[in-house]
C-alpha positions, 0 to 999 in steps of 0.5 A, a space after each residue: 766709294 766710287 773708286 772701290 766700285 770702279 776697281 771691282 768692275 775692272 776686276 769683274 770684267 777681267 775675270 769674265 774675259 779671262 774665262 773660268 779658272 780651274 781651282 784644282 790646278 791653281 789657275 793653270 790651263 787644263 792639261 798642264 801638270 804642276 807638281 812640286 817635290 820636297 827636297 830632303 834638305 828643304 825647310 818647312 813651308 812652300 818656297 813658291 818654286 815649282 819643280 818637276 816630280 822626280 822620275 827614274 827616267 829623267 834625262 840627265 845632263 852629264 855635264 863633263 863628258 862621260 867616257 865611252 862605255 861608262 856605266 849608267 847612273 842607276 847601275 853605279 848607284 845600285 852597286 854602291 847602295 848594295 855594298 853600303 848596306 852590307 853591314 856584315 862585312 869587315 870594315 876594310 872589305 866594306 870600304 874596298 867594295 865601295 871605293 870603285 864607285 866613289 870619289 876620292 873625297 868620299 872614299 877618304 871620309 868612309 875610311 875606317 867606318 864600321 859598316 855596323 853603323 849603317 842604319 839600314 839593311 836592305 833596299 825595298 824599292 826602285 831608285 828615283 833619279 833627280 838631276 840637280 844640274 850639269 854633271 850632278 844628280 841625286 839618287 834615292 832608294 827606299 830602304 827598310 828604315 827610311 830613304 838612302 840618298 846618294 849624290 852622284 857627280 861626273 868625275 874622271 869621265 864617269 858617274 861616281 858617288 860623292 855623298 851619302 845621306 839617310 833619312 829616317 822613314 
């Protein structure tokens, strides 16, 4: 019983000395923002990791060096997205339009795909760019049926799309 009183006294004194805690920020000091984002591949539940909110202006570490005059990541992603959404194109023309902005690996995976299977028709908002590491980023676009998620990598001195995913909205 005496031990319990001592523990409560120590905790009480520590709280008084630490000052009031702002419960709305989870104990962070006022003015310190805390935001978390759900990765499209995350499992349900909080993993306890705090990540910055995605922004279109996030500084990207291109990792491997980019060639002079290389298109910005947003331009490459938008060019790819607009061509990917062109469901009325013939398969060969659709593939040929995607190739300039894709890695060889992705170009091979998309070969022979009929664009009619693309699950969206148009972009409905601006891109969100989330750096994923050195020379790697994820660009998301809201589309009429969900979210188009593109993985871009620096390859051959420029940003190229290396992965395509779609999340139902």
